[in-house]
C-alpha positions as CSV (number, residue, x, y, z in Angstrom):
1,M,-21.3,11.3,15.4
2,K,-22.7,8.8,17.2
3,L,-23.6,10.9,20.6
4,Q,-25.2,13.3,18.1
5,L,-27.4,10.9,16.9
6,S,-28.3,9.3,20.0
7,H,-29.9,12.6,21.3
8,V,-31.4,13.9,18.1
9,N,-35.4,12.4,18.8
10,W,-36.3,9.9,16.3
11,S,-40.4,9.7,17.1
12,E,-40.8,13.1,17.4
13,K,-39.5,13.7,14.3
14,F,-41.1,11.3,12.0
15,D,-44.1,10.7,13.9
16,G,-47.2,11.0,11.7
17,K,-45.0,11.0,8.1
18,D,-44.8,8.0,5.5
19,V,-42.6,6.5,4.3
20,N,-40.4,8.2,1.2
21,T,-40.3,11.2,4.0
22,F,-38.9,9.5,6.4
23,W,-36.4,8.0,4.6
24,L,-35.4,11.6,2.3
25,L,-35.0,13.2,6.5
26,F,-32.9,10.4,7.7
27,K,-30.8,10.4,4.9
28,D,-31.1,14.7,4.8
29,I,-30.1,14.2,9.0
30,L,-27.1,11.7,8.3
31,Q,-25.9,13.0,5.5
32,D,-25.0,16.6,7.4
33,M,-24.0,14.5,10.3
34,V,-21.1,12.9,7.6
35,Q,-20.7,16.4,6.2
36,K,-19.5,17.7,9.8
37,H,-17.4,14.7,11.4
38,V,-15.8,12.3,8.6
39,P,-12.7,14.3,7.1
40,L,-12.3,13.8,3.9
41,V,-9.2,12.3,2.3
42,S,-7.4,13.8,-1.1
43,S,-5.3,11.7,-2.6
44,S,-2.0,12.0,-4.7
45,G,-2.9,8.9,-6.8
46,E,-0.4,7.0,-6.4
47,K,-0.4,5.1,-2.7
48,K,2.9,5.1,-0.6
49,S,5.3,1.9,-0.1
50,I,5.8,0.3,2.9
51,I,9.1,-0.8,1.0
52,K,11.6,1.4,-0.2
53,P,13.3,1.4,-3.0
54,L,16.2,-0.4,-3.7
55,Q,19.5,0.2,-3.4
56,K,22.1,2.1,-6.4
57,R,24.3,-0.6,-6.0
58,T,21.5,-3.3,-6.4
59,V,20.3,-1.8,-9.4
60,R,24.0,-2.2,-11.0
61,M,23.5,-5.7,-10.6
62,I,20.0,-6.4,-11.8
63,K,22.1,-4.3,-15.2
64,S,25.1,-6.0,-15.7
65,G,23.1,-9.4,-14.7
66,N,21.0,-8.5,-17.7
67,V,24.2,-7.8,-19.6
68,C,25.5,-11.0,-18.5
69,W,22.9,-12.6,-20.0
70,K,22.4,-10.5,-23.0
71,K,25.8,-12.0,-24.4
72,Y,25.3,-15.7,-23.2
73,G,22.0,-15.1,-25.6
74,T,24.6,-13.8,-28.4
75,G,27.2,-15.9,-28.0
76,P,26.6,-19.0,-25.8
77,S,29.3,-20.7,-24.9
78,Q,29.9,-22.3,-21.3
79,R,32.3,-19.4,-19.9
80,N,29.6,-16.5,-21.0
81,Y,27.1,-18.2,-19.0
82,D,28.7,-19.4,-15.5
83,A,29.6,-15.3,-16.0
84,Y,25.9,-15.0,-16.0
85,K,25.4,-18.3,-13.3
86,K,27.9,-15.8,-10.6
87,Q,26.3,-12.4,-11.5
88,R,22.5,-14.2,-11.2
89,N,24.3,-15.5,-7.3
90,K,25.2,-11.9,-7.0
91,E,22.6,-10.1,-7.5
92,Q,19.5,-12.9,-6.0
93,S,21.7,-12.6,-2.3
94,L,21.8,-8.3,-2.8
95,T,17.4,-8.5,-2.9
96,N,17.3,-11.7,-0.2
97,E,19.8,-9.7,2.1
98,Y,17.6,-6.1,1.6
99,K,14.2,-8.1,1.1
100,D,15.0,-9.7,5.0
101,N,16.0,-6.1,6.0
102,N,13.0,-4.6,4.8
103,R,10.6,-7.1,6.7
104,K,12.5,-6.3,10.2
105,Q,12.5,-3.2,9.8
106,L,8.4,-3.4,9.6
107,T,8.5,-5.6,12.0
108,R,9.8,-3.3,14.1
109,S,8.1,-0.5,13.2
110,C,5.0,-2.2,13.7
111,K,5.1,-2.8,17.2
112,D,5.4,1.2,17.5
113,N,2.8,2.3,14.9
114,R,0.6,-1.1,14.3
115,K,-2.0,0.5,11.2
116,K,1.9,0.7,9.0
117,F,1.3,-3.5,8.6
């Protein structure tokens, strides 16, 4: 596109014309070049996520943590709270491990494909 624009004889095209016709001619030339050289991108409506979905065991752990929290909410006792804390800590360790693995994988893949980041 840059090469074709440099080969256009601008002084010959715009010699003796007023500003409006100058602008319309320039705009038409530029739009033709854009249509020839700029590829069309079709979007699916969703942006691709860099992060993979959670593993099934992590999702199960989160759901069971929610169950423990509801159980503690309906019958607040030290035993229910301790069960919830234990479940919460397991859940946090799994999600942190998952995040770390994704970060490591992303940094490894960025060495090969710089546009991924």
